[in-house]
N, C-alpha and C positions, 0 to 999 in steps of 0.2 A: 254667791262666794264674794261677791267683790268685795264684801263686805272687808273679806281677807285678805283682799290685795291691795289695800293701803295703810292698814289700820295701825303699825306702830312707824309711822311717819310722823306721828305725833307722840310717843310714849316721853320722849325728853327733854321735853317743851317746856312741862309744868305740871312741877310735880306736887300741887296743891290740889292738883283739880285733872288728874289724864284723863278720867273719863271721857270729861267736857271737851280735852283738847283730840282725843281721837275723833268722836263726835263728827266739831267741825270740820277734821278731813273730811274722812268716809262721807262726811253730805256737800262739800266742799266737791269732790270729785263725782260722786254716785247721783247724779237726784231721784231715785229711786228707792237710793236710802233716807232718803228726808222724809219729815213728819207725813206730807201726805203731797203724791205726786201723782201728775194726769202728763199724760203723753196722747199723739195720733203721729201715726208714722203711712204716709202715702210713698208705695214702689209704682213706680212709671211699669209700661207694658216690655215683656222678654217673652220670647222662643223657648220653651221646650222640650226635652221626649226622655221617656220613658221607662220604665223594665218594671216587669211582674214576673218572681220567679227565676229573674233571671235571664227574660223573653222578652224581646222588644215588645210593648205596650200601645204608649199611645205618643202623639209628639202633635204639637198644637203651640196656639198662643193665649198666653195666662195678659190679658188687657189694662189691668187692673189689680192690686194688691195692697190691701187696707189692715191696719191694726189701731187700736184706740187700749191703752194701758194705763190700770191707776195702780199704786202703789199705797199703803199707808203703814207709816212703824212705830209703832211707841215707847218708849223701855217704862216698864214699872216698877221697878226695886233697882236701885243703888246702895251697896252697901257701904256702910259707915266711913270707909278707909275712901270710898270714891276708888277702888280698884276694881269693882267683882259688879256686873247689871245685867238685868238679863232685862229681854227687845223682844214685843212679840210682832208681827208684822202681816196683813193681809196682799193680797195681790189678785185682782183678774186681766182678765186680757180678752180682744174680742179679735178676729178674725177673718176677713173675707176674701173670696176670692172671683173675680167677674171675667169668661173667659172668651175667647174667640173663637176662630173655628179649629175642633180638637180632630186628628185623624186617629183613627182605631185601629191596630195590627193586624186583630182577631177578626173582627168583621169584616175588614176593609172599605169601609166606610167613616166619612166625615161629618160631622153633625154640631150642633152649636153647643154646650155643653152649658148646665145650667149651674149657677150659681152658689157658692159653697160658702158656708158660716160656720164660725169653729170658736167653744168661750171654754175658758182654762179659769181656776179657782187655785190659787193654795194657799194656806196660814204655819205660817212657821212662827219657834222658839227658840232665843240665840241668846245661848249665855257666853260672858264675855269674864274673862280676868289680867290685870296686868299683874308685871311682877319683874323679877329681877332671874338673869342668865347668865355666868361670867360677869358680871357687875354690867351688864346690856339689858335693857329694856326689852323685855318681849312680853307676847299676848299670848293666849290661849284661847280658842274659840268652841265651840259646840253647835250645833244647830241643827232641828228635826224640823223637817215640812212634810204638810197633807197636801195632795192633790189632787186633782180632779176636774169634771167637765158633770156641764148641767144633768146628768144625767146618774152620778153618783160620784160618792168619792174614788179614786181610783189604784193611788200608792201610797207609798209613806221612805221618805228618803231621808240621808243626811248629810251632815259629814263635822271632822274635827282638823284644827290645825292648829298650830307652832307659827312664828314669825317673830326676828327678833333684827334688830339694830344693829348692823356692821357699822354705819358712820355715818354722823350727825352733822353737820359745819353748818355756817351762817346759810352758806348758797347751797350745801348738797346733804342729801339725805339718800342713806342705801338699806335695803332689808332683804331679810334670805325667810323662808321659811320652807314649811311643809302641806297639804291640805291631803288629807285621806278619807278618800269617797266610802260611807257606807251606802253603797246601793248595788245591788246585784247586776243590772244591766250595763255599769259599768266598764267600760275596756280598758279605763284607763284608771286603777285605782287610785294609787298616789301621784301628788303632781308637786313637781317646783315650787317655791312664790320665789320673784324675786321686782323686787322695785326699786326704779334709780329716780332721782327727781335733781337738779339743778337749775340757779338760776344765775346767768350770765354776769357777769359783774357790768357795772354801770350801761345796762340794760334791760328794756321793762319785755324783753323774753324768757322764760325758761324753758325747759325741756323734761317730758315728763313720759315716764318707761318703765310700763306694769306688766310683768309676765304673766303667764302667757295673756294681754287683753288688749293692753294699745300701747302707741308710742306715738306722743303730739307734743308741737311746738304752740308755746300759750304765748299772749302777751296782751296789757291792757289795752281798749279800743271805748273811747269816750268816758264821760267818766265816771259811768257805773257798770260799762260793762269790760269782757273780755272774747278776743277772738281766740279759736284755735286751730291748727290744720295736723292734718294727720292721719292715719289706720285706727282701727278699732276691731277687733276681732267679737261677735256677739255670736249666742246660742237661744234659740227658742225652742219651744216645742207644745203640743197641745194633744190630745187624745180624742181618736178616731171612734165611735160606734160603728162595727158594721153588720148587716143583717143581710148575706147573701150567700148560696150555693157556696160551699167552698170554703170562704174565709167569715164565717159566723164570731162576733168576739168584740172586745178590744186591743184597740190598739194605735200606738204612739207614734207620733212624728217628731225627728229628732232633725232641724237643721240648721248647718253652722253659716256664719253670714263673714263676709268681709267688707267693710264700709268704709269708704277712704274720701273726705272732702272736709267743710270747715263744720266748725262750730261756734257759736257766738251766745251767748251769757247775758244776761240784764238784768240789773235787781231793783226792777218795779217801786220796790219801799225795803226796806231793813229785814222781813221777812219775807218779800214776797221775791222771788225769781224766774227768770223767761228763756225758754230756748232754744235755738233755731239749730237744725244740723242740715245739709246737703251736700252731695254728690254721689260716687256710685258705687253698688250695693253688689257684688261679686257671692255667690251662692257657691259654696267650695262644697255644700254633701248637702243631699236633700232622702233620708232614709224612714223609711215604714214598716216597725218589726211589731213584736205581738206583745200586749205589756209587759215588761218586766224585762225581757231578753236584752242582751246586748245587742248594741245596734252594731254589731258587724254580722249578725243573724236576721238581716233587713229580709224582707221579702220584697219590695217596693220601694225602686230608688228614680233617681227623676235628675238629671241635669239642667239650668240654665244659664245663659246670657246673664251678661251684666244690665242692668237695669239705672236710670238714675232712680235718687231718692230724694223726701226732705220728709227732716220730722220738727212739731214745734210742743212745747210742753211748758207749762206753769207747775211750779210746787211752793210750799211751805213749808219756812225751814226757822224755828224758835230761834238755833245760836246763833 
């Protein structure tokens, strides 16, 4: 969905090549929308407590939590007018948890929990069309996604959106839009979209706000680098296959995180970009539901203390 949050910032800038400008803006802000992107994330130790069916279940310590993400995106059709484009995407994610001692309330025992590993796969097809409405540029987008784990394909999801440029000056761009999720498990099926970017006069700093995803202050640092300071809201999910009495089937974990800290991007070459992020990660919510159920109908939830994190990645961007 990040594709939609910033898409219209480019629409009014180059009437001869709107799709190319759109791609420039999206890939510049979101590395995982570039042609190829690899990221590694390490989250530090944290204490947690959990509930199962509303009853206290476990408490303990997560010693280490790692993520590896790989993304591939390829536009494969562009109309003669350059205003309609089809893009295919592939995603892979690996997550691992290493635990310390864990106390189980049901058995009244403390034990060493084994390492847990999860794989997540997704494939998507996205259609984007650029037009005008009320004499202002607008972008329509429709995306369908199929995802799953190493066991099987698990779900088909989708969304449609529209975003309109409200204001564009040399220093300021503001857009507004709406996104509708085609997903029966979604608690909020319709989400407003709003972006605001402002470059300060006679300054290397700019301010970037994307509702509901980020608030960021950025500036150029070194010849080919850029520093960012701010906060980002991220969601993570994967599927869990459970084969235990009373809990057999496929379940889905959804996690909401608020990351605050620094970001540094550096161009090693014109098409090769390195990214480093570090700071504090606050886990807002972790819930496990039966596959396809709304997250409000969760069977398991847990809370974690704040933890340090760092992430580094490298991506290839031909634009």
